[in-house]
C-alpha positions as CSV (number, residue, x, y, z in Angstrom):
1,M,-8.8,-41.1,-23.1
2,Q,-11.7,-42.7,-21.5
3,T,-11.2,-45.8,-23.1
4,S,-7.7,-46.1,-21.3
5,W,-8.8,-45.3,-17.9
6,A,-12.0,-47.4,-18.5
7,V,-9.3,-50.1,-19.3
8,V,-7.8,-49.5,-15.9
9,G,-11.0,-50.0,-13.6
10,L,-11.5,-52.8,-15.0
11,A,-8.3,-54.4,-14.5
12,A,-8.7,-53.0,-10.9
13,A,-11.9,-54.9,-10.2
14,G,-10.6,-58.1,-11.7
15,Y,-11.5,-58.0,-14.9
16,D,-9.7,-58.7,-18.3
17,P,-10.4,-55.9,-20.3
18,L,-9.3,-57.7,-23.2
19,R,-12.4,-60.4,-22.4
20,V,-14.8,-57.3,-22.7
21,K,-16.6,-57.5,-25.9
22,M,-18.8,-55.0,-28.1
23,R,-19.9,-56.5,-31.1
24,G,-16.8,-58.8,-31.1
25,R,-14.7,-56.2,-30.6
26,T,-12.2,-55.5,-27.3
27,P,-10.4,-52.4,-26.4
28,A,-7.1,-54.1,-27.9
29,G,-7.7,-52.6,-31.3
30,L,-7.7,-48.8,-29.8
31,L,-4.8,-49.3,-27.0
32,R,-2.4,-50.0,-30.1
33,R,-3.6,-47.3,-32.2
34,Y,-3.5,-44.9,-29.4
35,A,0.0,-46.3,-28.9
36,A,1.2,-45.5,-32.1
37,R,-0.4,-42.3,-32.4
38,S,0.2,-40.8,-28.6
39,R,2.6,-37.7,-28.9
40,T,1.7,-35.6,-26.2
41,T,3.5,-35.8,-22.4
42,A,-0.4,-36.4,-21.2
43,D,-1.2,-39.0,-23.8
44,I,2.3,-41.3,-23.7
45,E,1.7,-41.4,-20.3
46,R,-1.8,-42.3,-20.1
47,T,-1.6,-44.9,-22.7
48,A,1.4,-46.2,-21.3
49,I,-0.6,-46.9,-17.8
50,A,-3.5,-48.5,-19.9
51,L,-1.2,-51.2,-21.7
52,A,0.0,-52.4,-18.6
53,A,-3.8,-52.7,-17.2
54,A,-4.4,-54.5,-20.2
55,G,-1.1,-56.8,-19.9
56,L,0.0,-55.5,-23.5
57,P,3.6,-54.6,-24.3
58,A,4.9,-51.4,-23.1
59,S,6.6,-51.5,-27.1
60,T,3.4,-51.4,-28.3
61,G,3.4,-48.7,-31.3
62,G,7.1,-47.7,-29.9
63,L,5.3,-45.7,-26.9
64,S,7.8,-47.1,-24.4
65,G,10.5,-45.5,-26.2
66,R,8.4,-41.6,-26.5
67,L,8.0,-42.2,-23.0
68,V,11.6,-42.0,-21.8
69,R,12.4,-39.6,-24.2
70,S,9.6,-37.4,-22.8
71,Q,11.1,-37.3,-19.5
72,R,14.1,-33.8,-19.2
73,R,17.4,-34.2,-17.9
74,D,16.3,-33.0,-14.0
75,G,13.8,-35.7,-14.0
76,S,10.8,-34.2,-14.9
77,F,8.2,-34.7,-17.6
78,A,7.6,-31.2,-19.1
79,G,8.2,-29.4,-15.7
80,L,5.2,-29.9,-13.9
81,V,3.8,-31.9,-11.0
82,N,1.2,-33.4,-12.4
83,L,2.7,-34.8,-15.3
84,T,5.8,-36.0,-13.4
85,S,3.8,-37.8,-11.0
86,Y,2.0,-39.9,-13.9
87,G,4.8,-39.7,-15.8
88,L,6.9,-41.7,-13.3
89,I,4.3,-44.2,-12.8
90,A,3.8,-44.7,-16.3
91,L,7.5,-46.0,-16.2
92,R,6.8,-48.2,-13.6
93,A,3.8,-49.3,-15.7
94,S,6.1,-49.9,-18.3
95,G,8.8,-52.5,-16.6
96,Q,11.4,-49.7,-15.2
97,P,12.0,-50.8,-12.0
98,A,11.8,-49.1,-8.7
99,G,15.3,-48.3,-7.9
100,S,16.0,-46.9,-11.5
101,S,17.8,-43.8,-12.4
102,R,15.0,-42.5,-14.1
103,V,12.1,-43.5,-11.6
104,Q,14.2,-42.2,-9.0
105,R,15.3,-38.7,-10.5
106,A,11.6,-38.2,-11.2
107,A,10.6,-38.8,-7.8
108,R,13.5,-36.5,-6.0
109,W,12.1,-33.9,-8.6
110,L,8.3,-34.2,-7.3
111,E,9.5,-34.4,-3.6
112,A,11.7,-30.8,-3.9
113,R,8.0,-29.4,-5.7
114,Q,6.4,-30.7,-2.2
115,N,4.5,-27.5,-0.5
116,A,5.0,-26.1,3.2
117,D,2.0,-27.7,4.1
118,G,2.4,-31.4,2.4
119,G,0.4,-30.7,-0.5
120,F,1.4,-30.6,-4.0
121,N,-0.2,-27.7,-6.5
122,F,-0.3,-29.2,-10.6
123,A,2.9,-26.9,-11.9
124,R,5.0,-25.8,-9.2
125,R,5.5,-25.2,-5.4
126,G,4.0,-22.4,-3.0
127,S,1.0,-22.6,-5.1
128,P,-2.1,-24.0,-3.6
129,A,-2.3,-27.6,-3.2
130,T,-5.2,-29.8,-4.7
131,V,-6.8,-33.6,-3.7
132,D,-5.7,-34.8,-7.0
133,D,-2.2,-33.9,-8.0
134,T,-1.0,-34.5,-3.8
135,A,-2.9,-38.1,-4.5
136,G,-0.9,-38.5,-7.7
137,A,2.0,-37.4,-6.4
138,V,2.0,-39.6,-3.0
139,Q,0.9,-42.6,-5.5
140,A,4.0,-42.0,-7.6
141,L,6.2,-41.9,-4.6
142,A,4.9,-45.3,-3.3
143,A,5.5,-46.5,-6.5
144,A,9.4,-45.5,-6.6
145,G,9.2,-47.2,-3.1
146,R,9.8,-43.6,-1.7
147,R,7.4,-44.3,1.5
148,G,9.5,-41.6,3.7
149,T,8.9,-38.7,5.2
150,P,7.6,-36.1,2.0
151,A,4.7,-39.1,0.9
152,R,3.8,-39.4,4.6
153,R,3.0,-35.4,5.0
154,G,1.3,-35.7,0.9
155,L,-1.3,-38.2,2.3
156,A,-1.4,-36.7,5.8
157,W,-2.4,-33.5,4.2
158,I,-5.2,-35.2,2.0
159,L,-6.6,-36.6,5.2
160,G,-6.7,-33.8,6.7
161,R,-9.2,-32.1,3.8
162,R,-11.7,-35.5,4.0
163,N,-15.2,-33.6,4.0
164,G,-18.0,-34.5,6.4
165,D,-19.5,-36.8,3.9
166,G,-16.6,-39.1,3.5
167,G,-15.4,-37.7,0.2
168,F,-13.1,-35.6,-1.4
169,A,-12.7,-31.9,-2.9
170,L,-10.5,-31.0,-5.8
171,Q,-9.6,-27.7,-4.4
172,P,-10.4,-27.6,-0.9
173,P,-12.6,-26.4,1.3
174,G,-15.0,-27.7,-1.7
175,G,-18.0,-29.7,-2.2
176,S,-16.8,-33.7,-2.6
177,N,-16.8,-35.4,-6.0
178,S,-16.0,-39.0,-7.2
179,Q,-13.0,-38.9,-8.9
180,S,-11.0,-36.8,-6.2
181,T,-12.0,-39.0,-3.9
182,A,-11.4,-41.9,-5.4
183,L,-7.7,-40.6,-6.3
184,A,-7.4,-39.7,-2.6
185,A,-8.5,-43.7,-1.8
186,Q,-6.0,-44.7,-4.2
187,A,-3.1,-42.7,-2.7
188,M,-4.4,-44.4,0.9
189,V,-4.2,-47.5,-0.5
190,A,-0.7,-46.8,-1.9
191,M,0.6,-45.9,1.5
192,G,-1.3,-49.1,3.2
193,S,-4.1,-47.5,4.9
194,S,-7.6,-48.4,4.6
195,P,-10.0,-46.2,2.3
196,A,-12.6,-47.8,3.8
197,G,-13.3,-46.4,7.5
198,R,-14.0,-48.7,10.4
199,G,-16.6,-51.5,10.1
200,G,-16.9,-50.3,6.4
201,A,-18.1,-46.7,7.7
202,T,-20.1,-44.6,5.5
203,R,-18.7,-41.7,6.1
204,S,-15.2,-42.8,4.5
205,P,-13.8,-42.8,0.9
206,L,-15.2,-45.9,-0.5
207,G,-18.8,-45.0,1.5
208,Y,-18.8,-41.9,-0.3
209,L,-18.4,-43.6,-3.9
210,G,-20.7,-46.4,-2.4
211,A,-23.5,-43.5,-1.7
212,R,-23.3,-42.3,-5.4
213,Q,-23.3,-45.4,-7.3
214,Q,-26.5,-46.3,-8.9
215,A,-29.0,-49.0,-9.7
216,N,-27.1,-49.7,-13.2
217,G,-23.4,-49.6,-11.7
218,L,-22.9,-45.8,-13.3
219,V,-21.0,-43.6,-10.2
220,R,-22.3,-40.3,-10.4
221,Y,-19.7,-37.1,-10.3
222,S,-21.4,-36.2,-7.3
223,S,-24.6,-35.6,-5.5
224,R,-25.8,-32.8,-8.2
225,S,-23.7,-34.0,-11.2
226,A,-23.3,-37.4,-13.0
227,V,-21.3,-35.9,-16.0
228,T,-18.6,-38.1,-17.7
229,P,-20.3,-40.9,-16.0
230,V,-17.4,-43.9,-18.1
231,W,-14.5,-41.6,-17.1
232,V,-16.1,-40.8,-13.2
233,T,-16.6,-44.7,-12.5
234,S,-13.9,-46.1,-14.5
235,Q,-11.8,-44.0,-11.8
236,A,-14.0,-45.0,-8.7
237,L,-13.8,-48.5,-9.6
238,A,-9.4,-48.7,-9.1
239,A,-10.4,-47.3,-5.4
240,I,-13.4,-49.6,-4.6
241,G,-11.0,-52.3,-6.2
242,R,-8.1,-51.1,-4.2
243,R,-5.6,-51.1,-6.5
244,A,-3.0,-47.8,-6.6
245,L,-1.8,-47.0,-9.6
246,P,-0.1,-48.3,-11.7
247,V,-2.5,-51.3,-12.3
248,R,-1.4,-54.3,-13.9
249,I,-3.6,-57.2,-14.9
250,R,-3.7,-60.0,-13.2
251,R,-4.0,-63.3,-15.6
């Protein structure tokens, strides 16, 4: 999982993931194995997004076919908001046009699950919204070319939950963390809004991430924790690079 998000982060930061080597090896072989072995919806979606970021064919290991087959007739993926958001993003990453029926069915299903306050919950409409799930849905709707009222309301919900340090909590109200902040920043980028704040303000999403970055480049999860440093830093890279999902390598 962390390799896939590292590939996305590197591509977003302007590095070709397939030129990054450790002991002469690149992530290409591992991504191909992931593509061949992925069977759960989450694994299929994440790998499809990573393949696009690495510039590898969506058909690698038969992955694109499995992605298409994992979409339900109602447009959802597993009947869950989070998986449908990333399923839509994965469809776009694998080459499905924004206007395709599969992408638009997923987008309409998502819009129908938006809470009255504009946020989105992981699973169902009416349950408390989270920043992560709302940011994923906003990015998905933007990727589908649907930046209208539902996407704008989703972004407004996110922006209304920003903490005083510029960051965001997974479940507001709560302490800020770098992953939720990075996703919020990507949602802003997807909707054409700057996550940097005026004059590069420190109390902005990018200011929060910058304050969590260490001298060696690692981005801490929060001021108190440095858990899962590769995953956290990878997601922060995508936000710092101001790239919304899906990210595609620019060669």
